[in-house]
gemmi code that builds the backbone of each chain (N, CA, C; Angstrom):
import gemmi

chains = {
    "A": [
        ("MET", (67.659, 97.336, 54.195), (67.175, 97.588, 55.558), (67.509, 99.027, 55.955)),
        ("SER", (66.573, 99.686, 56.608), (66.837, 101.068, 57.033), (67.931, 101.076, 58.105)),
        ("ALA", (68.523, 102.249, 58.314), (69.606, 102.346, 59.299), (69.104, 102.002, 60.695)),
        ("LEU", (67.879, 102.456, 61.005), (67.323, 102.176, 62.334), (67.033, 100.691, 62.486)),
        ("GLY", (66.433, 100.098, 61.443), (66.145, 98.665, 61.481), (67.415, 97.863, 61.663)),
        ("MET", (68.475, 98.283, 60.958), (69.761, 97.601, 61.046), (70.307, 97.677, 62.468)),
        ("ALA", (70.261, 98.886, 63.055), (70.783, 99.065, 64.409), (70.001, 98.191, 65.396)),
        ("LEU", (68.672, 98.144, 65.238), (67.849, 97.334, 66.134), (68.166, 95.844, 65.962)),
        ("ALA", (68.367, 95.418, 64.701), (68.673, 94.008, 64.445), (70.020, 93.631, 65.054)),
        ("VAL", (71.013, 94.539, 64.937), (72.333, 94.265, 65.520), (72.201, 94.172, 67.046)),
        ("GLY", (71.441, 95.113, 67.641), (71.250, 95.089, 69.095), (70.571, 93.804, 69.540)),
        ("ALA", (69.526, 93.387, 68.800), (68.796, 92.168, 69.174), (69.701, 90.951, 69.060)),
        ("ALA", (70.495, 90.866, 67.979), (71.417, 89.739, 67.819), (72.462, 89.759, 68.931)),
        ("GLY", (72.889, 90.972, 69.325), (73.842, 91.099, 70.429), (73.246, 90.593, 71.730)),
        ("ALA", (71.953, 90.882, 71.932), (71.276, 90.412, 73.150), (71.220, 88.895, 73.169)),
        ("VAL", (70.907, 88.290, 72.025), (70.832, 86.821, 71.948), (72.211, 86.220, 72.243)),
        ("GLY", (73.259, 86.820, 71.653), (74.615, 86.324, 71.890), (75.014, 86.454, 73.350)),
        ("ALA", (74.746, 87.631, 73.942), (75.123, 87.866, 75.335), (74.356, 86.920, 76.260)),
        ("LEU", (73.091, 86.686, 75.930), (72.275, 85.773, 76.739), (72.862, 84.361, 76.688)),
        ("ALA", (73.263, 83.922, 75.499), (73.851, 82.585, 75.354), (75.126, 82.483, 76.201)),
        ("ARG", (75.929, 83.555, 76.197), (77.175, 83.563, 76.978), (76.878, 83.398, 78.459)),
        ("VAL", (75.891, 84.156, 78.952), (75.595, 84.114, 80.387), (74.939, 82.786, 80.777)),
        ("LEU", (74.064, 82.249, 79.898), (73.425, 80.974, 80.210), (74.460, 79.853, 80.290)),
        ("LEU", (75.434, 79.872, 79.380), (76.482, 78.848, 79.415), (77.274, 78.960, 80.714)),
        ("ASP", (77.580, 80.189, 81.117), (78.333, 80.415, 82.354), (77.537, 79.913, 83.560)),
        ("ASP", (76.223, 80.226, 83.580), (75.361, 79.776, 84.690), (75.309, 78.256, 84.748)),
        ("ALA", (75.169, 77.616, 83.562), (75.094, 76.154, 83.518), (76.385, 75.545, 84.054)),
        ("TRP", (77.506, 76.148, 83.700), (78.807, 75.649, 84.157), (78.939, 75.799, 85.679)),
        ("LEU", (78.513, 76.950, 86.200), (78.578, 77.166, 87.657), (77.686, 76.165, 88.388)),
        ("ALA", (76.481, 75.908, 87.829), (75.565, 74.960, 88.465), (76.159, 73.557, 88.443)),
        ("TYR", (76.780, 73.192, 87.318), (77.410, 71.872, 87.194), (78.528, 71.715, 88.220)),
        ("ARG", (79.341, 72.763, 88.357), (80.455, 72.715, 89.323), (79.955, 72.621, 90.752)),
        ("ALA", (78.888, 73.401, 91.046), (78.342, 73.379, 92.407), (77.803, 71.981, 92.722)),
        ("GLY", (77.136, 71.352, 91.732), (76.611, 70.010, 91.928), (77.720, 69.012, 92.168)),
        ("ARG", (78.778, 69.107, 91.379), (79.913, 68.200, 91.533), (80.577, 68.390, 92.887)),
        ("ALA", (80.695, 69.666, 93.305), (81.362, 69.962, 94.577), (80.560, 69.396, 95.737)),
        ("SER", (79.217, 69.515, 95.669), (78.427, 69.038, 96.806), (78.430, 67.507, 96.834)),
        ("ARG", (78.465, 66.852, 95.658), (78.537, 65.386, 95.651), (79.876, 64.910, 96.198)),
        ("ALA", (80.914, 65.727, 96.000), (82.241, 65.363, 96.506), (82.388, 65.734, 97.977)),
        ("GLY", (81.305, 66.191, 98.587), (81.352, 66.544, 100.001), (82.103, 67.827, 100.252)),
        ("ASP", (82.088, 68.713, 99.265), (82.814, 69.980, 99.389), (81.892, 71.099, 98.901)),
        ("PRO", (80.869, 71.412, 99.703), (79.834, 72.341, 99.251), (80.385, 73.693, 98.800)),
        ("ALA", (81.447, 74.132, 99.414), (81.977, 75.443, 99.050), (82.675, 75.392, 97.695)),
        ("GLY", (82.997, 74.186, 97.230), (83.649, 74.061, 95.934), (85.078, 74.559, 95.945)),
        ("SER", (85.682, 74.582, 97.115), (86.994, 75.213, 97.218), (88.143, 74.223, 97.083)),
        ("GLY", (87.997, 73.063, 97.671), (89.150, 72.168, 97.786), (89.299, 71.146, 96.690)),
        ("ARG", (88.608, 70.033, 96.837), (88.854, 68.859, 96.004), (88.632, 69.075, 94.516)),
        ("VAL", (87.617, 69.868, 94.179), (87.332, 70.012, 92.755), (87.849, 71.329, 92.193)),
        ("ALA", (88.762, 71.962, 92.904), (89.358, 73.197, 92.378), (90.321, 72.835, 91.246)),
        ("GLY", (91.251, 73.689, 90.931), (92.189, 73.404, 89.858), (91.546, 73.649, 88.512)),
        ("LEU", (91.698, 72.679, 87.607), (91.199, 72.864, 86.246), (89.697, 73.103, 86.204)),
        ("ALA", (88.957, 72.504, 87.153), (87.504, 72.681, 87.150), (87.145, 74.143, 87.387)),
        ("GLY", (88.019, 74.864, 88.100), (87.737, 76.264, 88.377), (88.199, 77.199, 87.282)),
        ("TRP", (88.838, 76.649, 86.275), (89.321, 77.472, 85.154), (88.124, 77.964, 84.356)),
        ("PRO", (88.146, 79.223, 83.885), (86.954, 79.777, 83.209), (86.727, 79.199, 81.809)),
        ("TRP", (86.275, 77.956, 81.732), (86.034, 77.299, 80.437), (84.939, 77.955, 79.606)),
        ("PRO", (83.801, 78.328, 80.213), (82.727, 78.899, 79.377), (83.193, 80.125, 78.605)),
        ("LEU", (84.032, 80.944, 79.235), (84.558, 82.153, 78.597), (85.382, 81.788, 77.362)),
        ("LEU", (86.208, 80.742, 77.505), (87.036, 80.313, 76.377), (86.146, 79.787, 75.257)),
        ("ILE", (85.128, 78.995, 75.624), (84.240, 78.396, 74.611), (83.533, 79.489, 73.808)),
        ("VAL", (82.931, 80.486, 74.496), (82.201, 81.510, 73.738), (83.161, 82.311, 72.851)),
        ("ASN", (84.354, 82.614, 73.351), (85.268, 83.419, 72.537), (85.788, 82.646, 71.328)),
        ("VAL", (86.043, 81.353, 71.503), (86.542, 80.552, 70.379), (85.425, 80.322, 69.358)),
        ("VAL", (84.227, 79.980, 69.835), (83.106, 79.760, 68.914), (82.783, 81.049, 68.157)),
        ("GLY", (82.735, 82.169, 68.879), (82.426, 83.449, 68.233), (83.481, 83.841, 67.214)),
        ("SER", (84.754, 83.560, 67.507), (85.841, 83.895, 66.584), (85.737, 83.055, 65.325)),
        ("PHE", (85.404, 81.756, 65.502), (85.254, 80.867, 64.341), (84.113, 81.353, 63.447)),
        ("VAL", (82.963, 81.634, 64.064), (81.789, 82.057, 63.289), (82.077, 83.373, 62.573)),
        ("LEU", (82.721, 84.332, 63.277), (83.006, 85.616, 62.643), (84.002, 85.447, 61.490)),
        ("GLY", (84.968, 84.534, 61.675), (85.917, 84.250, 60.599), (85.181, 83.729, 59.377)),
        ("TRP", (84.252, 82.795, 59.619), (83.477, 82.224, 58.517), (82.636, 83.307, 57.835)),
        ("VAL", (81.982, 84.140, 58.661), (81.135, 85.219, 58.119), (81.965, 86.145, 57.222)),
        ("HIS", (83.167, 86.486, 57.693), (84.037, 87.385, 56.923), (84.400, 86.787, 55.583)),
        ("GLY", (84.627, 85.477, 55.583), (85.049, 84.833, 54.353), (83.895, 84.533, 53.419)),
        ("ALA", (82.731, 84.218, 53.984), (81.636, 83.686, 53.167), (80.646, 84.751, 52.716)),
        ("LEU", (80.441, 85.783, 53.529), (79.418, 86.773, 53.192), (80.067, 88.077, 52.761)),
        ("PRO", (79.436, 88.792, 51.828), (80.011, 90.064, 51.385), (80.103, 91.056, 52.549)),
        ("ALA", (81.264, 91.735, 52.658), (81.469, 92.688, 53.754), (80.415, 93.784, 53.683)),
        ("GLY", (79.866, 94.129, 54.827), (78.895, 95.212, 54.869), (77.482, 94.776, 54.540)),
        ("SER", (77.282, 93.505, 54.160), (75.930, 93.035, 53.886), (75.159, 92.932, 55.204)),
        ("ALA", (73.827, 92.933, 55.091), (73.000, 92.942, 56.295), (73.291, 91.725, 57.176)),
        ("TRP", (73.360, 90.531, 56.558), (73.587, 89.330, 57.364), (74.955, 89.350, 58.028)),
        ("ALA", (75.982, 89.792, 57.286), (77.331, 89.831, 57.861), (77.358, 90.753, 59.072)),
        ("THR", (76.642, 91.882, 58.982), (76.651, 92.844, 60.084), (75.867, 92.314, 61.286)),
        ("VAL", (74.668, 91.742, 61.012), (73.842, 91.267, 62.124), (74.513, 90.086, 62.825)),
        ("ILE", (75.009, 89.113, 62.046), (75.647, 87.944, 62.670), (76.992, 88.335, 63.267)),
        ("GLY", (77.773, 89.122, 62.523), (79.126, 89.459, 62.960), (79.144, 90.450, 64.111)),
        ("ALA", (78.766, 91.711, 63.812), (78.813, 92.753, 64.838), (77.798, 92.456, 65.944)),
        ("GLY", (76.643, 91.864, 65.575), (75.607, 91.599, 66.571), (75.867, 90.337, 67.374)),
        ("TRP", (75.590, 89.192, 66.753), (75.633, 87.934, 67.508), (77.036, 87.591, 68.013)),
        ("CYS", (78.035, 87.599, 67.105), (79.398, 87.231, 67.515), (79.941, 88.237, 68.528)),
        ("GLY", (79.663, 89.521, 68.290), (80.157, 90.555, 69.195), (79.529, 90.445, 70.575)),
        ("GLY", (78.232, 90.107, 70.608), (77.555, 89.964, 71.894), (77.956, 88.686, 72.615)),
        ("LEU", (78.162, 87.611, 71.826), (78.547, 86.325, 72.420), (79.939, 86.420, 73.031)),
        ("THR", (80.893, 86.964, 72.271), (82.264, 87.030, 72.771), (82.433, 88.281, 73.621)),
        ("THR", (83.430, 88.252, 74.480), (83.646, 89.400, 75.348), (85.127, 89.582, 75.617)),
        ("PHE", (85.527, 90.842, 75.655), (86.918, 91.181, 75.950), (87.042, 91.603, 77.418)),
        ("SER", (86.018, 92.317, 77.908), (86.121, 92.899, 79.248), (86.214, 91.814, 80.330)),
        ("THR", (85.355, 90.766, 80.231), (85.394, 89.705, 81.238), (86.732, 88.974, 81.196)),
        ("TRP", (87.213, 88.749, 79.980), (88.506, 88.084, 79.784), (89.617, 88.872, 80.490)),
        ("ALA", (89.650, 90.186, 80.242), (90.685, 91.026, 80.852), (90.555, 91.039, 82.378)),
        ("VAL", (89.314, 91.101, 82.876), (89.128, 91.177, 84.326), (89.467, 89.835, 84.984)),
        ("VAL", (89.130, 88.714, 84.324), (89.478, 87.395, 84.867), (91.002, 87.254, 84.950)),
        ("ALA", (91.689, 87.669, 83.883), (93.156, 87.583, 83.887), (93.743, 88.522, 84.943)),
        ("ALA", (93.176, 89.734, 85.055), (93.671, 90.698, 86.040), (93.431, 90.178, 87.457)),
        ("GLY", (92.255, 89.549, 87.678), (91.949, 88.991, 88.996), (92.935, 87.894, 89.367)),
        ("ALA", (93.291, 87.056, 88.374), (94.251, 85.973, 88.624), (95.621, 86.562, 88.975)),
        ("LEU", (96.004, 87.642, 88.269), (97.291, 88.301, 88.565), (97.285, 88.864, 89.983)),
        ("LYS", (96.153, 89.482, 90.343), (96.029, 90.114, 91.648), (96.146, 89.073, 92.766)),
        ("GLU", (95.625, 87.859, 92.495), (95.697, 86.792, 93.502), (96.992, 85.995, 93.374)),
        ("ARG", (97.891, 86.466, 92.537), (99.178, 85.819, 92.291), (99.027, 84.396, 91.776)),
        ("ARG", (97.983, 84.153, 90.988), (97.821, 82.837, 90.365), (98.367, 82.969, 88.953)),
        ("TRP", (99.685, 82.933, 88.881), (100.381, 83.245, 87.618), (99.995, 82.282, 86.509)),
        ("ALA", (99.920, 80.972, 86.840), (99.636, 79.970, 85.801), (98.260, 80.219, 85.199)),
        ("ARG", (97.298, 80.531, 86.072), (95.950, 80.771, 85.548), (95.934, 82.026, 84.672)),
        ("ALA", (96.585, 83.097, 85.125), (96.608, 84.329, 84.334), (97.223, 84.068, 82.961)),
        ("ALA", (98.334, 83.342, 82.934), (99.025, 83.093, 81.660), (98.199, 82.197, 80.754)),
        ("THR", (97.589, 81.121, 81.301), (96.834, 80.210, 80.444), (95.557, 80.882, 79.939)),
        ("VAL", (94.935, 81.710, 80.778), (93.720, 82.409, 80.330), (94.077, 83.361, 79.182)),
        ("LEU", (95.121, 84.161, 79.380), (95.508, 85.142, 78.355), (95.911, 84.463, 77.054)),
        ("LEU", (96.883, 83.546, 77.157), (97.429, 82.940, 75.941), (96.464, 81.943, 75.324)),
        ("GLY", (95.710, 81.223, 76.168), (94.749, 80.248, 75.633), (93.736, 80.918, 74.728)),
        ("HIS", (93.195, 82.055, 75.172), (92.211, 82.762, 74.363), (92.837, 83.295, 73.074)),
        ("LEU", (94.044, 83.861, 73.195), (94.689, 84.437, 72.012), (94.993, 83.370, 70.979)),
        ("VAL", (95.633, 82.285, 71.423), (96.062, 81.251, 70.476), (94.853, 80.557, 69.860)),
        ("LEU", (93.937, 80.072, 70.711), (92.779, 79.335, 70.185), (91.836, 80.264, 69.422)),
        ("GLY", (91.689, 81.516, 69.896), (90.809, 82.457, 69.199), (91.316, 82.775, 67.798)),
        ("LEU", (92.618, 83.050, 67.678), (93.186, 83.358, 66.355), (93.107, 82.136, 65.449)),
        ("CYS", (93.369, 80.937, 66.014), (93.283, 79.711, 65.213), (91.847, 79.497, 64.740)),
        ("ALA", (90.872, 79.714, 65.630), (89.465, 79.501, 65.272), (89.054, 80.484, 64.175)),
        ("ALA", (89.504, 81.741, 64.307), (89.171, 82.745, 63.303), (89.789, 82.363, 61.955)),
        ("ALA", (91.057, 81.909, 61.973), (91.740, 81.516, 60.738), (91.045, 80.306, 60.113)),
        ("LEU", (90.605, 79.360, 60.953), (89.903, 78.171, 60.453), (88.587, 78.571, 59.790)),
        ("GLY", (87.856, 79.498, 60.445), (86.594, 79.965, 59.875), (86.816, 80.621, 58.518)),
        ("LEU", (87.860, 81.465, 58.434), (88.175, 82.140, 57.172), (88.541, 81.120, 56.097)),
        ("THR", (89.337, 80.110, 56.484), (89.792, 79.103, 55.516), (88.625, 78.277, 55.003)),
        ("LEU", (87.751, 77.824, 55.931), (86.608, 77.000, 55.528), (85.669, 77.775, 54.611)),
        ("ALA", (85.615, 79.107, 54.800), (84.741, 79.922, 53.957), (85.376, 80.178, 52.597)),
        ("GLY", (86.622, 79.754, 52.449), (87.286, 79.897, 51.160), (87.905, 81.263, 50.946)),
        ("ALA", (88.170, 81.984, 52.035), (88.751, 83.329, 51.911), (90.259, 83.232, 51.665)),
    ],
    "B": [
        ("MET", (69.584, 91.409, 81.669), (70.847, 90.918, 81.110), (70.834, 91.043, 79.577)),
        ("ALA", (69.765, 90.471, 78.976), (69.673, 90.558, 77.514), (69.524, 92.018, 77.071)),
        ("ALA", (68.796, 92.799, 77.880), (68.644, 94.222, 77.557), (70.000, 94.910, 77.611)),
        ("GLY", (70.828, 94.532, 78.581), (72.183, 95.071, 78.683), (73.002, 94.700, 77.456)),
        ("GLY", (72.867, 93.432, 77.021), (73.584, 92.975, 75.829), (73.144, 93.744, 74.594)),
        ("PHE", (71.842, 94.032, 74.541), (71.288, 94.811, 73.424), (71.944, 96.190, 73.388)),
        ("LEU", (71.956, 96.869, 74.539), (72.518, 98.224, 74.605), (74.014, 98.220, 74.295)),
        ("GLY", (74.733, 97.248, 74.867), (76.178, 97.188, 74.645), (76.516, 96.969, 73.187)),
        ("ALA", (75.830, 95.996, 72.569), (76.103, 95.681, 71.163), (75.721, 96.854, 70.266)),
        ("LEU", (74.594, 97.492, 70.599), (74.131, 98.644, 69.819), (75.149, 99.784, 69.897)),
        ("ALA", (75.643, 100.058, 71.105), (76.606, 101.144, 71.279), (77.890, 100.848, 70.509)),
        ("ARG", (78.320, 99.584, 70.528), (79.540, 99.222, 69.797), (79.321, 99.371, 68.299)),
        ("TYR", (78.158, 98.898, 67.831), (77.854, 98.982, 66.398), (77.827, 100.438, 65.945)),
        ("LEU", (77.168, 101.305, 66.722), (77.053, 102.710, 66.332), (78.418, 103.394, 66.361)),
        ("SER", (79.318, 102.967, 67.265), (80.634, 103.611, 67.337), (81.548, 103.167, 66.210)),
        ("THR", (81.272, 102.014, 65.609), (82.185, 101.527, 64.573), (81.572, 101.599, 63.179)),
        ("ALA", (80.237, 101.759, 63.081), (79.593, 101.771, 61.767), (80.096, 102.942, 60.948)),
        ("GLY", (80.365, 102.703, 59.690), (80.760, 103.772, 58.794), (82.240, 104.096, 58.831)),
        ("LEU", (82.985, 103.451, 59.740), (84.423, 103.709, 59.788), (85.134, 102.790, 58.800)),
        ("SER", (86.338, 103.199, 58.400), (87.148, 102.337, 57.544), (87.624, 101.151, 58.378)),
        ("ALA", (88.207, 100.138, 57.727), (88.631, 98.931, 58.446), (89.609, 99.277, 59.570)),
        ("SER", (90.584, 100.156, 59.270), (91.579, 100.465, 60.307), (90.961, 101.353, 61.379)),
        ("GLY", (90.014, 102.218, 60.972), (89.320, 103.054, 61.953), (88.500, 102.201, 62.896)),
        ("ALA", (87.789, 101.202, 62.333), (86.972, 100.322, 63.157), (87.853, 99.499, 64.096)),
        ("GLU", (89.051, 99.131, 63.609), (89.976, 98.358, 64.435), (90.413, 99.167, 65.653)),
        ("LEU", (90.723, 100.463, 65.404), (91.130, 101.348, 66.501), (89.969, 101.579, 67.467)),
        ("ALA", (88.765, 101.805, 66.899), (87.593, 102.050, 67.744), (87.310, 100.833, 68.606)),
        ("THR", (87.445, 99.624, 68.008), (87.209, 98.396, 68.768), (88.227, 98.264, 69.893)),
        ("ALA", (89.489, 98.605, 69.601), (90.522, 98.533, 70.633), (90.180, 99.478, 71.782)),
        ("ALA", (89.726, 100.702, 71.432), (89.378, 101.683, 72.463), (88.191, 101.181, 73.288)),
        ("ILE", (87.191, 100.610, 72.599), (86.014, 100.068, 73.281), (86.437, 98.961, 74.240)),
        ("ASN", (87.306, 98.060, 73.771), (87.714, 96.928, 74.592), (88.484, 97.369, 75.833)),
        ("VAL", (89.414, 98.290, 75.655), (90.222, 98.716, 76.802), (89.358, 99.508, 77.792)),
        ("ALA", (88.482, 100.371, 77.249), (87.598, 101.139, 78.133), (86.641, 100.200, 78.873)),
        ("GLY", (86.113, 99.185, 78.165), (85.208, 98.227, 78.786), (85.901, 97.430, 79.870)),
        ("ALA", (87.166, 97.053, 79.629), (87.929, 96.300, 80.626), (88.149, 97.154, 81.873)),
        ("LEU", (88.467, 98.448, 81.651), (88.655, 99.365, 82.777), (87.358, 99.497, 83.566)),
        ("ALA", (86.239, 99.673, 82.864), (84.949, 99.857, 83.536), (84.545, 98.603, 84.304)),
        ("LEU", (84.738, 97.424, 83.687), (84.344, 96.193, 84.373), (85.245, 95.933, 85.584)),
        ("GLY", (86.539, 96.265, 85.451), (87.447, 96.126, 86.593), (87.011, 97.028, 87.735)),
        ("LEU", (86.655, 98.262, 87.376), (86.219, 99.237, 88.379), (84.949, 98.747, 89.088)),
        ("LEU", (83.971, 98.295, 88.290), (82.713, 97.806, 88.879), (82.972, 96.589, 89.771)),
        ("THR", (83.816, 95.655, 89.284), (84.107, 94.450, 90.060), (84.770, 94.819, 91.387)),
        ("GLY", (85.696, 95.793, 91.322), (86.351, 96.262, 92.539), (85.361, 96.895, 93.505)),
        ("LEU", (84.471, 97.737, 92.965), (83.468, 98.410, 93.804), (82.520, 97.386, 94.428)),
        ("TRP", (82.071, 96.412, 93.592), (81.125, 95.422, 94.099), (81.756, 94.571, 95.200)),
        ("SER", (83.069, 94.321, 95.077), (83.730, 93.509, 96.100), (83.744, 94.252, 97.433)),
        ("ARG", (83.544, 95.571, 97.393), (83.484, 96.363, 98.625), (82.045, 96.692, 98.995)),
        ("GLY", (81.101, 96.101, 98.280), (79.684, 96.384, 98.570), (79.256, 97.771, 98.137)),
        ("ARG", (79.999, 98.356, 97.182), (79.673, 99.692, 96.703), (79.308, 99.648, 95.229)),
        ("GLY", (79.024, 100.827, 94.704), (78.777, 100.939, 93.270), (77.343, 100.630, 92.902)),
        ("PRO", (76.976, 100.904, 91.640), (75.591, 100.682, 91.215), (75.222, 99.210, 91.293)),
        ("GLY", (74.080, 98.933, 91.919), (73.572, 97.560, 91.946), (74.309, 96.626, 92.870)),
        ("SER", (75.047, 97.185, 93.841), (75.812, 96.295, 94.704), (74.899, 95.367, 95.504)),
        ("ARG", (73.630, 95.747, 95.635), (72.706, 94.887, 96.373), (71.665, 94.253, 95.483)),
        ("ARG", (71.774, 94.468, 94.198), (70.771, 93.880, 93.305), (71.474, 93.052, 92.243)),
        ("ASP", (71.273, 91.743, 92.314), (71.929, 90.828, 91.377), (71.626, 91.181, 89.925)),
        ("TRP", (70.360, 91.554, 89.670), (69.994, 91.759, 88.264), (70.656, 92.998, 87.691)),
        ("VAL", (70.910, 93.998, 88.533), (71.606, 95.192, 88.032), (73.065, 94.843, 87.716)),
        ("ARG", (73.679, 94.065, 88.610), (75.074, 93.667, 88.369), (75.193, 92.840, 87.096)),
        ("ALA", (74.279, 91.860, 86.935), (74.325, 91.002, 85.740), (74.069, 91.832, 84.481)),
        ("GLY", (73.145, 92.803, 84.583), (72.819, 93.620, 83.424), (73.973, 94.517, 83.034)),
        ("LEU", (74.657, 95.096, 84.011), (75.751, 96.027, 83.725), (77.025, 95.300, 83.326)),
        ("GLY", (77.399, 94.263, 84.078), (78.681, 93.583, 83.839), (78.665, 92.738, 82.582)),
        ("PRO", (78.177, 91.483, 82.696), (78.150, 90.625, 81.511), (77.218, 91.176, 80.432)),
        ("GLY", (76.206, 91.932, 80.816), (75.247, 92.467, 79.845), (75.825, 93.599, 79.028)),
        ("VAL", (75.810, 94.811, 79.588), (76.242, 95.996, 78.830), (77.717, 95.892, 78.434)),
        ("LEU", (78.594, 95.666, 79.426), (80.024, 95.687, 79.114), (80.453, 94.450, 78.334)),
        ("GLY", (79.835, 93.281, 78.656), (80.154, 92.072, 77.904), (79.726, 92.201, 76.450)),
        ("GLY", (78.579, 92.857, 76.229), (78.098, 93.035, 74.861), (78.823, 94.156, 74.138)),
        ("PHE", (79.261, 95.150, 74.898), (79.974, 96.309, 74.339), (81.348, 95.873, 73.821)),
        ("THR", (82.088, 95.143, 74.647), (83.414, 94.701, 74.232), (83.276, 93.418, 73.421)),
        ("THR", (84.289, 93.119, 72.627), (84.209, 91.945, 71.770), (85.576, 91.318, 71.592)),
        ("PHE", (85.556, 90.001, 71.524), (86.796, 89.268, 71.299), (86.886, 88.807, 69.847)),
        ("SER", (85.731, 88.414, 69.292), (85.743, 87.828, 67.951), (86.290, 88.803, 66.911)),
        ("ALA", (85.950, 90.097, 67.067), (86.402, 91.078, 66.079), (87.923, 91.169, 66.057)),
        ("ILE", (88.561, 91.126, 67.243), (90.026, 91.233, 67.225), (90.650, 89.917, 66.761)),
        ("ALA", (89.997, 88.776, 67.090), (90.550, 87.487, 66.645), (90.596, 87.444, 65.120)),
        ("VAL", (89.516, 87.893, 64.476), (89.466, 87.845, 63.009), (90.385, 88.917, 62.411)),
        ("ALA", (90.381, 90.118, 62.986), (91.203, 91.198, 62.440), (92.687, 90.834, 62.477)),
        ("PHE", (93.104, 90.127, 63.537), (94.528, 89.832, 63.678), (94.895, 88.449, 63.163)),
        ("ALA", (93.868, 87.657, 62.725), (94.172, 86.358, 62.104), (94.469, 86.569, 60.624)),
        ("ASP", (93.880, 87.612, 60.033), (94.063, 87.861, 58.606), (94.123, 89.354, 58.345)),
        ("PRO", (95.250, 89.953, 58.078), (96.596, 89.354, 58.074), (97.056, 88.994, 59.488)),
        ("PHE", (97.860, 87.945, 59.562), (98.260, 87.377, 60.848), (99.194, 88.326, 61.619)),
        ("ARG", (98.654, 88.915, 62.697), (99.442, 89.855, 63.513), (99.230, 89.545, 64.982)),
        ("PRO", (99.736, 88.395, 65.446), (99.463, 87.977, 66.828), (99.977, 88.966, 67.863)),
        ("TRP", (101.044, 89.704, 67.522), (101.636, 90.601, 68.536), (100.739, 91.798, 68.807)),
        ("VAL", (100.025, 92.239, 67.780), (99.094, 93.352, 67.992), (97.951, 92.883, 68.897)),
        ("ALA", (97.481, 91.650, 68.657), (96.418, 91.098, 69.494), (96.894, 90.967, 70.940)),
        ("LEU", (98.147, 90.486, 71.099), (98.695, 90.327, 72.452), (98.825, 91.689, 73.127)),
        ("ALA", (99.264, 92.707, 72.363), (99.417, 94.047, 72.933), (98.071, 94.577, 73.420)),
        ("GLN", (97.032, 94.365, 72.605), (95.706, 94.843, 73.023), (95.233, 94.095, 74.274)),
        ("ALA", (95.517, 92.783, 74.322), (95.130, 91.980, 75.490), (95.838, 92.496, 76.743)),
        ("LEU", (97.144, 92.764, 76.621), (97.898, 93.226, 77.790), (97.424, 94.605, 78.235)),
        ("LEU", (97.109, 95.449, 77.253), (96.574, 96.779, 77.575), (95.251, 96.638, 78.330)),
        ("GLY", (94.413, 95.697, 77.862), (93.136, 95.447, 78.519), (93.324, 94.945, 79.940)),
        ("VAL", (94.297, 94.056, 80.137), (94.540, 93.517, 81.476), (95.046, 94.626, 82.398)),
        ("CYS", (95.922, 95.498, 81.882), (96.404, 96.628, 82.688), (95.238, 97.538, 83.072)),
        ("ALA", (94.338, 97.794, 82.102), (93.178, 98.636, 82.387), (92.300, 97.980, 83.447)),
        ("ALA", (92.101, 96.659, 83.333), (91.273, 95.935, 84.307), (91.919, 95.976, 85.691)),
        ("LEU", (93.251, 95.819, 85.721), (93.969, 95.877, 87.009), (93.807, 97.250, 87.643)),
        ("LEU", (93.942, 98.304, 86.798), (93.775, 99.671, 87.299), (92.365, 99.850, 87.867)),
        ("GLY", (91.360, 99.325, 87.123), (89.983, 99.425, 87.587), (89.769, 98.700, 88.905)),
        ("LEU", (90.290, 97.478, 88.993), (90.148, 96.688, 90.226), (90.792, 97.431, 91.394)),
        ("TRP", (91.965, 98.009, 91.125), (92.707, 98.699, 92.171), (91.937, 99.941, 92.646)),
        ("LEU", (91.456, 100.731, 91.673), (90.701, 101.941, 92.025), (89.432, 101.574, 92.795)),
        ("GLY", (88.691, 100.551, 92.279), (87.450, 100.158, 92.935), (87.708, 99.607, 94.330)),
        ("GLY", (88.818, 98.900, 94.485), (89.138, 98.290, 95.774), (89.613, 99.297, 96.803)),
        ("ARG", (89.944, 100.519, 96.371), (90.419, 101.545, 97.318), (89.262, 102.237, 98.031)),
        ("VAL", (88.072, 102.077, 97.459), (86.898, 102.702, 98.081), (86.592, 101.977, 99.385)),
        ("PRO", (86.346, 102.715, 100.465), (86.071, 102.040, 101.730), (84.789, 101.214, 101.650)),
        ("SER", (84.761, 100.092, 102.362), (83.573, 99.243, 102.371), (82.391, 99.990, 102.942)),
        ("ARG", (81.224, 99.647, 102.420), (80.001, 100.249, 102.955), (79.737, 99.651, 104.342)),
        ("GLU", (79.404, 100.521, 105.261), (79.090, 100.023, 106.616), (77.826, 99.177, 106.556)),
        ("ARG", (77.793, 98.120, 107.339), (76.608, 97.279, 107.399), (75.428, 98.086, 107.907)),
        ("GLY", (74.311, 98.034, 107.199), (73.102, 98.708, 107.664), (73.001, 100.152, 107.194)),
        ("ALA", (74.118, 100.702, 106.686), (74.069, 102.090, 106.195), (73.299, 102.138, 104.877)),
        ("ALA", (72.829, 103.314, 104.532), (71.989, 103.428, 103.336), (72.823, 103.274, 102.077)),
    ],
}
model = gemmi.Model(1)
for chain_id, residues in chains.items():
    chain = gemmi.Chain(chain_id)
    for i, (resn, *xyz) in enumerate(residues, 1):
        res = gemmi.Residue()
        res.name, res.seqid = resn, gemmi.SeqId(i, " ")
        for name, pos in zip(("N", "CA", "C"), xyz):
            atom = gemmi.Atom()
            atom.name, atom.element = name, gemmi.Element(name[0])
            atom.pos, atom.b_iso = gemmi.Position(*pos), 0.0
            res.add_atom(atom)
        chain.add_residue(res)
    model.add_chain(chain)
structure = gemmi.Structure()
structure.add_model(model)
structure.setup_entities()
């Protein structure tokens, strides 16, 4: 594949990954809003807060992306077209560091220590485990 | 949004392509911390009704989760630090990112709110 074709393919795979991340987040917000209004709490602030308000979609995309990238690293030759498009493109676009950091920083700013700690450590522990599992399953 | 993801992923790929493994690791760390700072700054500005796209949802979605979400990556650091297993380096990068995001939020939040009705 030419260098330009490769760059375009990585960008397109990144767009697909990023789109999947945002769609999952939107679906989760819609689900929460529906649950909150059925519970008679349209603002979603009181009864269904707590764990329901924890950023689950962010954790899911980061763990899934880490697992897939781990598998790609173990199963496909490094630098091959598929490894680059799936790894740097799709996995890179699906997973995100900036939102994770800002969510944790926002929790710190609001003095929600438990949320900040669980968001930070949950992603690190589960992400590293998922990546290691992907590498192991690929036989690396 | 998808266009933002395209640009972000493309920019990350071009910044890391051709680098050695350790070079790409450093470049990814720089991208992640810079992206966290930028997203914190934008989030802070938007909370004050300022900054690019403060009145247009699609611009905010395209810039935040789109460009910056696609630019920064979690999977690359998870795999890099899972093999060889170096959880402390991953934690250090995470804490650096959170500090950058806090700095961004703080800087963005210092900007005075836009007056209602002003241009």
